[in-house]
N, CA, C and O atoms as CSV, one atom per row, in Angstrom:
chain,resi,resn,atom,element,x,y,z
A,1,UNK,N,N,-11.602,33.472,-3.478
A,1,UNK,CA,C,-11.024,33.287,-2.224
A,1,UNK,C,C,-9.980,34.473,-2.031
A,1,UNK,O,O,-9.157,34.721,-2.912
A,2,UNK,N,N,-10.041,35.139,-0.939
A,2,UNK,CA,C,-9.167,36.247,-0.674
A,2,UNK,C,C,-7.720,35.737,-0.426
A,2,UNK,O,O,-7.474,34.557,-0.179
A,3,UNK,N,N,-6.776,36.724,-0.513
A,3,UNK,CA,C,-5.369,36.366,-0.209
A,3,UNK,C,C,-5.230,35.890,1.234
A,3,UNK,O,O,-4.471,34.967,1.527
A,4,UNK,N,N,-5.968,36.528,2.116
A,4,UNK,CA,C,-5.881,36.142,3.534
A,4,UNK,C,C,-6.434,34.684,3.703
A,4,UNK,O,O,-5.799,33.913,4.423
A,5,UNK,N,N,-7.492,34.293,3.129
A,5,UNK,CA,C,-8.024,32.982,3.176
A,5,UNK,C,C,-6.960,31.980,2.592
A,5,UNK,O,O,-6.707,30.930,3.182
A,6,UNK,N,N,-6.360,32.327,1.445
A,6,UNK,CA,C,-5.356,31.417,0.814
A,6,UNK,C,C,-4.228,31.233,1.760
A,6,UNK,O,O,-3.751,30.106,1.896
A,7,UNK,N,N,-3.755,32.257,2.433
A,7,UNK,CA,C,-2.652,32.145,3.389
A,7,UNK,C,C,-2.992,31.262,4.540
A,7,UNK,O,O,-2.210,30.417,4.977
A,8,UNK,N,N,-4.289,31.503,5.058
A,8,UNK,CA,C,-4.786,30.649,6.198
A,8,UNK,C,C,-4.786,29.189,5.830
A,8,UNK,O,O,-4.396,28.349,6.641
A,9,UNK,N,N,-5.198,28.877,4.672
A,9,UNK,CA,C,-5.279,27.494,4.228
A,9,UNK,C,C,-3.954,26.876,3.971
A,9,UNK,O,O,-3.753,25.707,4.302
A,10,UNK,N,N,-2.996,27.633,3.371
A,10,UNK,CA,C,-1.755,27.093,3.014
A,10,UNK,C,C,-0.667,27.088,4.159
A,10,UNK,O,O,0.220,26.236,4.214
A,11,UNK,N,N,-0.813,28.097,5.049
A,11,UNK,CA,C,0.229,28.270,6.085
A,11,UNK,C,C,-0.281,28.407,7.422
A,11,UNK,O,O,0.493,28.675,8.341
A,12,UNK,N,N,-1.608,28.236,7.631
A,12,UNK,CA,C,-2.197,28.471,8.968
A,12,UNK,C,C,-1.761,27.536,10.068
A,12,UNK,O,O,-1.878,27.864,11.248
A,13,UNK,N,N,-1.248,26.349,9.688
A,13,UNK,CA,C,-0.860,25.363,10.681
A,13,UNK,C,C,0.686,25.429,11.056
A,13,UNK,O,O,1.155,24.666,11.900
A,14,UNK,N,N,1.436,26.355,10.403
A,14,UNK,CA,C,2.819,26.533,10.769
A,14,UNK,C,C,2.981,26.936,12.228
A,14,UNK,O,O,2.130,27.623,12.793
A,15,UNK,N,N,4.022,26.524,12.797
A,15,UNK,CA,C,4.444,27.055,14.163
A,15,UNK,C,C,5.274,28.240,13.970
A,15,UNK,O,O,6.370,28.174,13.413
A,16,UNK,N,N,4.728,29.421,14.460
A,16,UNK,CA,C,5.350,30.730,14.249
A,16,UNK,C,C,5.693,31.360,15.621
A,16,UNK,O,O,4.956,31.284,16.604
A,17,UNK,N,N,6.876,31.984,15.584
A,17,UNK,CA,C,7.389,32.684,16.734
A,17,UNK,C,C,7.560,34.191,16.331
A,17,UNK,O,O,8.203,34.473,15.320
A,18,UNK,N,N,7.008,35.126,17.087
A,18,UNK,CA,C,7.129,36.543,16.766
A,18,UNK,C,C,7.868,37.182,17.974
A,18,UNK,O,O,7.407,37.059,19.109
A,19,UNK,N,N,9.038,37.878,17.724
A,19,UNK,CA,C,9.826,38.427,18.753
A,19,UNK,C,C,9.894,39.944,18.534
A,19,UNK,O,O,10.334,40.440,17.497
A,20,UNK,N,N,9.442,40.632,19.551
A,20,UNK,CA,C,9.370,42.131,19.470
A,20,UNK,C,C,9.357,42.673,20.932
A,20,UNK,O,O,8.531,42.271,21.752
A,21,UNK,N,N,10.277,43.572,21.212
A,21,UNK,CA,C,10.409,44.170,22.589
A,21,UNK,C,C,9.361,45.178,22.902
A,21,UNK,O,O,8.979,45.276,24.069
A,22,UNK,N,N,8.860,45.934,21.974
A,22,UNK,CA,C,7.851,46.922,22.246
A,22,UNK,C,C,6.443,46.314,22.375
A,22,UNK,O,O,5.850,45.856,21.399
A,23,UNK,N,N,5.940,46.328,23.603
A,23,UNK,CA,C,4.684,45.699,23.963
A,23,UNK,C,C,3.482,46.051,23.040
A,23,UNK,O,O,2.760,45.165,22.581
A,24,UNK,N,N,3.285,47.412,22.776
A,24,UNK,CA,C,2.200,47.876,21.973
A,24,UNK,C,C,2.355,47.339,20.516
A,24,UNK,O,O,1.390,46.876,19.908
A,25,UNK,N,N,3.521,47.414,20.016
A,25,UNK,CA,C,3.804,46.902,18.617
A,25,UNK,C,C,3.570,45.371,18.591
A,25,UNK,O,O,2.989,44.834,17.648
A,26,UNK,N,N,4.017,44.726,19.601
A,26,UNK,CA,C,3.917,43.276,19.634
A,26,UNK,C,C,2.458,42.854,19.674
A,26,UNK,O,O,2.048,41.947,18.949
A,27,UNK,N,N,1.681,43.507,20.515
A,27,UNK,CA,C,0.241,43.144,20.667
A,27,UNK,C,C,-0.560,43.399,19.419
A,27,UNK,O,O,-1.396,42.580,19.039
A,28,UNK,N,N,-0.306,44.588,18.737
A,28,UNK,CA,C,-1.018,44.890,17.514
A,28,UNK,C,C,-0.586,44.022,16.358
A,28,UNK,O,O,-1.418,43.671,15.522
A,29,UNK,N,N,0.715,43.649,16.272
A,29,UNK,CA,C,1.144,42.793,15.198
A,29,UNK,C,C,0.657,41.391,15.390
A,29,UNK,O,O,0.412,40.683,14.414
A,30,UNK,N,N,0.501,40.953,16.669
A,30,UNK,CA,C,-0.016,39.628,16.928
A,30,UNK,C,C,-1.460,39.497,16.463
A,30,UNK,O,O,-1.871,38.450,15.963
A,31,UNK,N,N,-2.227,40.576,16.635
A,31,UNK,CA,C,-3.653,40.624,16.161
A,31,UNK,C,C,-3.686,40.243,14.636
A,31,UNK,O,O,-4.450,39.402,14.162
A,32,UNK,N,N,-2.799,40.939,13.961
A,32,UNK,CA,C,-2.652,40.724,12.515
A,32,UNK,C,C,-2.191,39.340,12.135
A,32,UNK,O,O,-2.771,38.707,11.253
A,33,UNK,N,N,-1.149,38.863,12.794
A,33,UNK,CA,C,-0.529,37.565,12.489
A,33,UNK,C,C,-1.525,36.419,12.848
A,33,UNK,O,O,-1.530,35.378,12.192
A,34,UNK,N,N,-2.334,36.620,13.858
A,34,UNK,CA,C,-3.273,35.578,14.234
A,34,UNK,C,C,-4.395,35.429,13.231
A,34,UNK,O,O,-5.156,34.465,13.314
A,35,UNK,N,N,-4.523,36.304,12.328
A,35,UNK,CA,C,-5.499,36.162,11.255
A,35,UNK,C,C,-4.976,35.203,10.182
A,35,UNK,O,O,-5.747,34.680,9.378
A,36,UNK,N,N,-3.619,34.973,10.179
A,36,UNK,CA,C,-3.071,33.984,9.266
A,36,UNK,C,C,-2.760,32.675,9.905
A,36,UNK,O,O,-3.143,31.610,9.420
A,37,UNK,N,N,-2.047,32.768,11.020
A,37,UNK,CA,C,-1.453,31.619,11.744
A,37,UNK,C,C,-2.237,31.247,12.991
A,37,UNK,O,O,-2.551,32.078,13.844
A,38,UNK,N,N,-2.552,29.889,13.057
A,38,UNK,CA,C,-3.259,29.387,14.282
A,38,UNK,C,C,-2.360,29.207,15.442
A,38,UNK,O,O,-2.768,29.386,16.589
A,39,UNK,N,N,-1.097,28.844,15.159
A,39,UNK,CA,C,-0.164,28.389,16.176
A,39,UNK,C,C,1.015,29.434,16.298
A,39,UNK,O,O,2.095,29.226,15.747
A,40,UNK,N,N,0.773,30.510,17.007
A,40,UNK,CA,C,1.794,31.592,17.051
A,40,UNK,C,C,2.037,31.926,18.552
A,40,UNK,O,O,1.100,32.057,19.340
A,41,UNK,N,N,3.315,32.053,18.897
A,41,UNK,CA,C,3.770,32.465,20.201
A,41,UNK,C,C,4.550,33.775,20.085
A,41,UNK,O,O,4.932,34.164,18.981
A,42,UNK,N,N,4.776,34.415,21.128
A,42,UNK,CA,C,5.603,35.577,21.068
A,42,UNK,C,C,6.634,35.661,22.183
A,42,UNK,O,O,6.522,34.945,23.177
A,43,UNK,N,N,7.615,36.504,22.039
A,43,UNK,CA,C,8.648,36.757,23.063
A,43,UNK,C,C,8.953,38.229,23.016
A,43,UNK,O,O,8.720,38.869,21.991
A,44,UNK,N,N,9.486,38.813,24.132
A,44,UNK,CA,C,9.683,40.135,24.268
A,44,UNK,C,C,11.176,40.550,24.124
A,44,UNK,O,O,11.506,41.728,24.262
A,45,UNK,N,N,12.012,39.635,23.864
A,45,UNK,CA,C,13.477,39.882,23.655
A,45,UNK,C,C,14.142,38.720,22.988
A,45,UNK,O,O,13.558,37.642,22.886
A,46,UNK,N,N,15.350,38.916,22.532
A,46,UNK,CA,C,16.052,37.835,21.875
A,46,UNK,C,C,16.320,36.641,22.699
A,46,UNK,O,O,16.183,35.502,22.254
A,47,UNK,N,N,16.714,36.913,23.939
A,47,UNK,CA,C,17.011,35.732,24.831
A,47,UNK,C,C,15.810,34.885,25.051
A,47,UNK,O,O,15.897,33.663,24.926
A,48,UNK,N,N,14.645,35.490,25.384
A,48,UNK,CA,C,13.401,34.770,25.479
A,48,UNK,C,C,13.003,34.073,24.194
A,48,UNK,O,O,12.478,32.961,24.237
A,49,UNK,N,N,13.239,34.703,23.047
A,49,UNK,CA,C,12.893,34.130,21.758
A,49,UNK,C,C,13.742,32.866,21.557
A,49,UNK,O,O,13.220,31.833,21.138
A,50,UNK,N,N,15.020,32.941,21.848
A,50,UNK,CA,C,15.857,31.807,21.616
A,50,UNK,C,C,15.388,30.565,22.483
A,50,UNK,O,O,15.307,29.433,22.007
A,51,UNK,N,N,15.107,30.857,23.713
A,51,UNK,CA,C,14.594,29.886,24.660
A,51,UNK,C,C,13.377,29.142,24.141
A,51,UNK,O,O,13.283,27.914,24.139
A,52,UNK,N,N,12.433,30.006,23.692
A,52,UNK,CA,C,11.183,29.393,23.140
A,52,UNK,C,C,11.461,28.575,21.960
A,52,UNK,O,O,10.818,27.540,21.786
A,53,UNK,N,N,12.418,28.970,21.086
A,53,UNK,CA,C,12.714,28.218,19.881
A,53,UNK,C,C,13.310,26.944,20.293
A,53,UNK,O,O,12.968,25.925,19.693
A,54,UNK,N,N,14.182,26.882,21.269
A,54,UNK,CA,C,14.750,25.606,21.776
A,54,UNK,C,C,13.715,24.658,22.279
A,54,UNK,O,O,13.840,23.440,22.146
A,55,UNK,N,N,12.680,25.228,22.865
A,55,UNK,CA,C,11.615,24.394,23.431
A,55,UNK,C,C,10.649,23.829,22.371
A,55,UNK,O,O,10.101,22.744,22.566
A,56,UNK,N,N,10.432,24.551,21.249
A,56,UNK,CA,C,9.340,24.155,20.396
A,56,UNK,C,C,9.866,24.012,18.876
A,56,UNK,O,O,9.161,23.375,18.094
A,57,UNK,N,N,10.920,24.507,18.485
A,57,UNK,CA,C,11.430,24.416,17.056
A,57,UNK,C,C,10.347,24.917,16.073
A,57,UNK,O,O,9.656,24.110,15.450
A,58,UNK,N,N,10.207,26.205,15.944
A,58,UNK,CA,C,9.184,26.826,15.093
A,58,UNK,C,C,9.655,26.706,13.613
A,58,UNK,O,O,10.833,26.548,13.291
A,59,UNK,N,N,8.620,26.795,12.759
A,59,UNK,CA,C,8.823,26.769,11.263
A,59,UNK,C,C,9.259,28.124,10.788
A,59,UNK,O,O,10.122,28.223,9.915
A,60,UNK,N,N,8.676,29.195,11.350
A,60,UNK,CA,C,8.916,30.541,10.932
A,60,UNK,C,C,9.162,31.433,12.184
A,60,UNK,O,O,8.431,31.367,13.172
A,61,UNK,N,N,10.209,32.253,12.093
A,61,UNK,CA,C,10.505,33.213,13.177
A,61,UNK,C,C,10.517,34.603,12.538
A,61,UNK,O,O,11.218,34.875,11.563
A,62,UNK,N,N,9.689,35.474,13.154
A,62,UNK,CA,C,9.584,36.809,12.707
A,62,UNK,C,C,10.190,37.673,13.788
A,62,UNK,O,O,9.730,37.555,14.924
A,63,UNK,N,N,11.127,38.492,13.572
A,63,UNK,CA,C,11.775,39.189,14.661
A,63,UNK,C,C,12.209,40.675,14.356
A,63,UNK,O,O,12.539,41.056,13.233
A,64,UNK,N,N,12.173,41.419,15.409
A,64,UNK,CA,C,12.813,42.772,15.364
A,64,UNK,C,C,14.368,42.563,15.552
A,64,UNK,O,O,14.814,41.500,15.984
A,65,UNK,N,N,15.135,43.587,15.222
A,65,UNK,CA,C,16.601,43.446,15.499
A,65,UNK,C,C,17.015,44.082,16.772
A,65,UNK,O,O,17.771,43.511,17.558
A,66,UNK,N,N,16.512,45.285,16.982
A,66,UNK,CA,C,17.028,46.038,18.154
A,66,UNK,C,C,16.133,45.711,19.343
A,66,UNK,O,O,14.978,46.127,19.438
A,67,UNK,N,N,16.758,44.916,20.270
A,67,UNK,CA,C,16.008,44.431,21.466
A,67,UNK,C,C,17.010,44.296,22.623
A,67,UNK,O,O,18.209,44.108,22.416
A,68,UNK,N,N,16.474,44.397,23.845
A,68,UNK,CA,C,17.268,44.224,25.058
A,68,UNK,C,C,17.685,42.755,25.281
A,68,UNK,O,O,17.183,41.859,24.604
A,69,UNK,N,N,18.577,42.523,26.204
A,69,UNK,CA,C,19.077,41.234,26.556
A,69,UNK,C,C,19.906,40.415,25.470
A,69,UNK,O,O,21.029,39.962,25.692
A,70,UNK,N,N,19.256,40.287,24.336
A,70,UNK,CA,C,19.968,39.724,23.133
A,70,UNK,C,C,19.304,40.316,21.876
A,70,UNK,O,O,18.092,40.199,21.691
A,71,UNK,N,N,20.093,40.934,21.045
A,71,UNK,CA,C,19.493,41.536,19.893
A,71,UNK,C,C,19.014,40.483,18.912
A,71,UNK,O,O,19.402,39.317,18.998
A,72,UNK,N,N,18.171,40.899,17.982
A,72,UNK,CA,C,17.618,39.982,16.971
A,72,UNK,C,C,18.640,39.326,16.072
A,72,UNK,O,O,18.498,38.170,15.674
A,73,UNK,N,N,19.709,40.111,15.750
A,73,UNK,CA,C,20.750,39.484,14.919
A,73,UNK,C,C,21.376,38.283,15.535
A,73,UNK,O,O,21.507,37.240,14.894
A,74,UNK,N,N,21.775,38.416,16.798
A,74,UNK,CA,C,22.426,37.259,17.560
A,74,UNK,C,C,21.374,36.162,17.703
A,74,UNK,O,O,21.698,34.995,17.481
A,75,UNK,N,N,20.124,36.482,18.067
A,75,UNK,CA,C,19.123,35.459,18.228
A,75,UNK,C,C,18.908,34.567,16.953
A,75,UNK,O,O,18.852,33.338,16.995
A,76,UNK,N,N,18.793,35.332,15.804
A,76,UNK,CA,C,18.548,34.711,14.516
A,76,UNK,C,C,19.760,33.861,14.111
A,76,UNK,O,O,19.580,32.781,13.549
A,77,UNK,N,N,21.021,34.333,14.388
A,77,UNK,CA,C,22.152,33.571,14.107
A,77,UNK,C,C,22.156,32.257,14.894
A,77,UNK,O,O,22.471,31.203,14.341
A,78,UNK,N,N,21.817,32.318,16.150
A,78,UNK,CA,C,21.782,31.101,16.938
A,78,UNK,C,C,20.661,30.123,16.509
A,78,UNK,O,O,20.861,28.909,16.513
A,79,UNK,N,N,19.510,30.652,16.149
A,79,UNK,CA,C,18.385,29.936,15.685
A,79,UNK,C,C,18.829,29.228,14.374
A,79,UNK,O,O,18.565,28.041,14.185
A,80,UNK,N,N,19.442,29.909,13.564
A,80,UNK,CA,C,19.889,29.304,12.221
A,80,UNK,C,C,20.916,28.204,12.483
A,80,UNK,O,O,20.958,27.238,11.721
A,81,UNK,N,N,21.727,28.300,13.497
A,81,UNK,CA,C,22.672,27.245,13.883
A,81,UNK,C,C,21.899,25.988,14.302
A,81,UNK,O,O,22.260,24.862,13.959
A,82,UNK,N,N,20.830,26.226,15.052
A,82,UNK,CA,C,20.068,25.064,15.579
A,82,UNK,C,C,19.184,24.476,14.493
A,82,UNK,O,O,18.986,23.261,14.474
A,83,UNK,N,N,18.645,25.280,13.592
A,83,UNK,CA,C,17.799,24.753,12.531
A,83,UNK,C,C,17.992,25.553,11.237
A,83,UNK,O,O,17.442,26.646,11.100
A,84,UNK,N,N,18.747,25.032,10.316
A,84,UNK,CA,C,19.080,25.754,9.091
A,84,UNK,C,C,17.898,25.847,8.165
A,84,UNK,O,O,17.957,26.600,7.194
A,85,UNK,N,N,16.857,25.143,8.403
A,85,UNK,CA,C,15.689,25.194,7.528
A,85,UNK,C,C,14.595,26.084,8.071
A,85,UNK,O,O,13.621,26.294,7.349
A,86,UNK,N,N,14.660,26.613,9.241
A,86,UNK,CA,C,13.693,27.517,9.764
A,86,UNK,C,C,13.653,28.765,8.914
A,86,UNK,O,O,14.709,29.260,8.520
A,87,UNK,N,N,12.531,29.272,8.626
A,87,UNK,CA,C,12.439,30.501,7.813
A,87,UNK,C,C,12.538,31.701,8.747
A,87,UNK,O,O,11.809,31.737,9.738
A,88,UNK,N,N,13.339,32.617,8.506
A,88,UNK,CA,C,13.639,33.847,9.358
A,88,UNK,C,C,13.284,35.130,8.629
A,88,UNK,O,O,13.832,35.432,7.569
A,89,UNK,N,N,12.376,35.867,9.200
A,89,UNK,CA,C,11.982,37.125,8.694
A,89,UNK,C,C,12.315,38.284,9.669
A,89,UNK,O,O,11.966,38.225,10.848
A,90,UNK,N,N,12.979,39.313,9.172
A,90,UNK,CA,C,13.311,40.489,10.050
A,90,UNK,C,C,12.251,41.520,9.779
A,90,UNK,O,O,11.990,41.841,8.619
A,91,UNK,N,N,11.593,42.080,10.874
A,91,UNK,CA,C,10.745,43.224,10.722
A,91,UNK,C,C,11.311,44.256,11.661
A,91,UNK,O,O,11.235,44.099,12.880
A,92,UNK,N,N,11.885,45.320,11.107
A,92,UNK,CA,C,12.485,46.366,11.965
A,92,UNK,C,C,12.274,47.746,11.489
A,92,UNK,O,O,11.965,47.958,10.316
A,93,UNK,N,N,12.429,48.701,12.357
A,93,UNK,CA,C,12.118,50.176,11.985
A,93,UNK,C,C,13.266,50.575,11.035
A,93,UNK,O,O,14.431,50.210,11.192
A,94,UNK,N,N,12.833,51.342,10.062
A,94,UNK,CA,C,13.772,51.836,9.018
A,94,UNK,C,C,14.951,52.655,9.621
A,94,UNK,O,O,15.975,52.835,8.962
A,95,UNK,N,N,14.808,53.116,10.794
A,95,UNK,CA,C,15.928,53.921,11.423
A,95,UNK,C,C,16.776,53.073,12.320
A,95,UNK,O,O,17.584,53.580,13.098
A,96,UNK,N,N,16.589,51.755,12.212
A,96,UNK,CA,C,17.319,50.845,13.011
A,96,UNK,C,C,18.830,51.013,12.640
A,96,UNK,O,O,19.158,51.093,11.456
A,97,UNK,N,N,19.739,51.065,13.640
A,97,UNK,CA,C,21.100,51.254,13.357
A,97,UNK,C,C,21.823,49.993,13.149
A,97,UNK,O,O,23.045,49.987,13.000
A,98,UNK,N,N,21.078,48.874,13.132
A,98,UNK,CA,C,21.713,47.552,12.953
A,98,UNK,C,C,21.459,47.198,11.549
A,98,UNK,O,O,20.325,47.225,11.072
A,99,UNK,N,N,22.621,46.832,10.813
A,99,UNK,CA,C,22.477,46.554,9.427
A,99,UNK,C,C,21.950,45.192,9.142
A,99,UNK,O,O,22.602,44.188,9.428
A,100,UNK,N,N,20.781,45.145,8.583
A,100,UNK,CA,C,20.049,43.905,8.284
A,100,UNK,C,C,20.827,43.074,7.290
A,100,UNK,O,O,20.687,41.851,7.305
A,101,UNK,N,N,21.599,43.630,6.467
A,101,UNK,CA,C,22.324,42.861,5.423
A,101,UNK,C,C,23.336,41.918,6.044
A,101,UNK,O,O,23.769,40.972,5.386
A,102,UNK,N,N,23.730,42.148,7.303
A,102,UNK,CA,C,24.672,41.259,7.980
A,102,UNK,C,C,23.924,40.263,8.928
A,102,UNK,O,O,24.539,39.542,9.714
A,103,UNK,N,N,22.599,40.263,8.812
A,103,UNK,CA,C,21.751,39.411,9.656
A,103,UNK,C,C,21.331,38.179,8.875
A,103,UNK,O,O,20.949,38.257,7.707
A,104,UNK,N,N,21.410,37.034,9.552
A,104,UNK,CA,C,20.952,35.779,8.901
A,104,UNK,C,C,19.384,35.910,8.863
A,104,UNK,O,O,18.684,35.897,9.875
A,105,UNK,N,N,18.946,36.029,7.659
A,105,UNK,CA,C,17.460,36.092,7.471
A,105,UNK,C,C,17.111,35.761,6.041
A,105,UNK,O,O,17.960,35.818,5.151
A,106,UNK,N,N,15.835,35.407,5.821
A,106,UNK,CA,C,15.294,35.070,4.508
A,106,UNK,C,C,14.608,36.238,3.904
A,106,UNK,O,O,14.433,36.286,2.687
A,107,UNK,N,N,14.193,37.221,4.735
A,107,UNK,CA,C,13.470,38.390,4.257
A,107,UNK,C,C,13.630,39.463,5.246
A,107,UNK,O,O,13.856,39.228,6.433
A,108,UNK,N,N,13.510,40.667,4.745
A,108,UNK,CA,C,13.677,41.922,5.564
A,108,UNK,C,C,12.461,42.876,5.243
A,108,UNK,O,O,12.262,43.278,4.097
A,109,UNK,N,N,11.694,43.202,6.266
A,109,UNK,CA,C,10.685,44.180,6.042
A,109,UNK,C,C,10.791,45.323,6.992
A,109,UNK,O,O,11.066,45.145,8.178
A,110,UNK,N,N,10.569,46.522,6.460
A,110,UNK,CA,C,10.729,47.725,7.338
A,110,UNK,C,C,9.358,48.089,7.931
A,110,UNK,O,O,8.327,48.078,7.259
A,111,UNK,N,N,9.416,48.421,9.263
A,111,UNK,CA,C,8.244,48.947,9.908
A,111,UNK,C,C,7.977,50.362,9.528
A,111,UNK,O,O,8.914,51.120,9.276
A,112,UNK,N,N,6.704,50.756,9.475
A,112,UNK,CA,C,5.510,49.922,9.608
A,112,UNK,C,C,5.310,49.051,8.390
A,112,UNK,O,O,5.372,49.497,7.244
A,113,UNK,N,N,5.062,47.756,8.697
A,113,UNK,CA,C,4.932,46.779,7.632
A,113,UNK,C,C,3.522,46.835,7.001
A,113,UNK,O,O,2.523,46.792,7.720
A,114,UNK,N,N,3.448,46.926,5.740
A,114,UNK,CA,C,2.137,46.901,4.994
A,114,UNK,C,C,1.720,45.499,4.824
A,114,UNK,O,O,2.556,44.631,4.572
A,115,UNK,N,N,0.434,45.231,4.953
A,115,UNK,CA,C,-0.150,43.872,4.807
A,115,UNK,C,C,0.309,43.245,3.484
A,115,UNK,O,O,0.795,42.115,3.469
A,116,UNK,N,N,0.163,43.934,2.443
A,116,UNK,CA,C,0.470,43.330,1.116
A,116,UNK,C,C,1.976,43.024,0.977
A,116,UNK,O,O,2.334,42.077,0.277
A,117,UNK,N,N,2.848,43.785,1.613
A,117,UNK,CA,C,4.281,43.443,1.594
A,117,UNK,C,C,4.561,42.204,2.346
A,117,UNK,O,O,5.369,41.392,1.896
A,118,UNK,N,N,3.914,41.996,3.523
A,118,UNK,CA,C,4.087,40.809,4.256
A,118,UNK,C,C,3.529,39.635,3.472
A,118,UNK,O,O,4.185,38.595,3.416
A,119,UNK,N,N,2.350,39.742,2.862
A,119,UNK,CA,C,1.790,38.677,2.055
A,119,UNK,C,C,2.780,38.319,0.887
A,119,UNK,O,O,3.014,37.134,0.651
A,120,UNK,N,N,3.320,39.244,0.211
A,120,UNK,CA,C,4.246,38.940,-0.851
A,120,UNK,C,C,5.469,38.176,-0.314
A,120,UNK,O,O,5.949,37.255,-0.975
A,121,UNK,N,N,5.962,38.529,0.832
A,121,UNK,CA,C,7.156,37.808,1.414
A,121,UNK,C,C,6.684,36.343,1.705
A,121,UNK,O,O,7.399,35.388,1.402
A,122,UNK,N,N,5.538,36.199,2.264
A,122,UNK,CA,C,5.069,34.807,2.602
A,122,UNK,C,C,4.861,34.029,1.343
A,122,UNK,O,O,5.307,32.885,1.260
A,123,UNK,N,N,4.227,34.569,0.388
A,123,UNK,CA,C,3.996,33.864,-0.948
A,123,UNK,C,C,5.294,33.529,-1.548
A,123,UNK,O,O,5.385,32.457,-2.146
A,124,UNK,N,N,6.349,34.343,-1.462
A,124,UNK,CA,C,7.618,33.992,-2.061
A,124,UNK,C,C,8.276,32.814,-1.401
A,124,UNK,O,O,9.133,32.160,-1.995
A,125,UNK,N,N,7.879,32.531,-0.162
A,125,UNK,CA,C,8.513,31.470,0.642
A,125,UNK,C,C,7.473,30.249,0.822
A,125,UNK,O,O,7.680,29.333,1.618
A,126,UNK,N,N,6.440,30.326,0.073
A,126,UNK,CA,C,5.334,29.381,0.289
A,126,UNK,C,C,5.814,27.924,0.113
A,126,UNK,O,O,5.483,27.093,0.958
A,127,UNK,N,N,6.533,27.595,-0.883
A,127,UNK,CA,C,6.984,26.183,-1.088
A,127,UNK,C,C,7.894,25.771,0.058
A,127,UNK,O,O,7.722,24.707,0.652
A,128,UNK,N,N,8.817,26.585,0.345
A,128,UNK,CA,C,9.701,26.197,1.422
A,128,UNK,C,C,9.016,26.032,2.780
A,128,UNK,O,O,9.352,25.120,3.536
A,129,UNK,N,N,8.045,26.920,3.096
A,129,UNK,CA,C,7.289,26.850,4.326
A,129,UNK,C,C,6.402,25.636,4.374
A,129,UNK,O,O,6.211,25.046,5.437
A,130,UNK,N,N,5.838,25.240,3.200
A,130,UNK,CA,C,4.916,24.144,3.216
A,130,UNK,C,C,5.648,22.807,3.375
A,130,UNK,O,O,5.012,21.825,3.757
A,131,UNK,N,N,6.976,22.722,3.094
A,131,UNK,CA,C,7.791,21.548,3.184
A,131,UNK,C,C,8.098,21.308,4.694
A,131,UNK,O,O,8.579,20.235,5.056
A,132,UNK,N,N,7.833,22.261,5.527
A,132,UNK,CA,C,8.132,22.139,6.989
A,132,UNK,C,C,7.090,21.307,7.596
A,132,UNK,O,O,7.120,21.061,8.802
């Protein structure tokens, strides 16, 4: 069984929110994420992401940091206040001027994200995610 199949079986049913302001990046990343997760929604900025989270309470939130209306750092901080058990992953460009170390998150990945790096992060959080 491939790693992709293992992830689909163990995490495919999670409710996932992906927040990214760049439309092309968001659409391409969603194609990849939909290979793992069956229940995934997206938002184009932090404000929209926070509203979606309040409506659905996702298990996993994957977000960029630098976005309009509300940046990812503020959105993730508010999501963490709403649900301390939600798993939060930051995916941001390596040239981002926002310090991820000051961001509430469980993992940090630099764009462009390599498939195996993302898989390793998910596997490291597998037990926590499966408890959701």
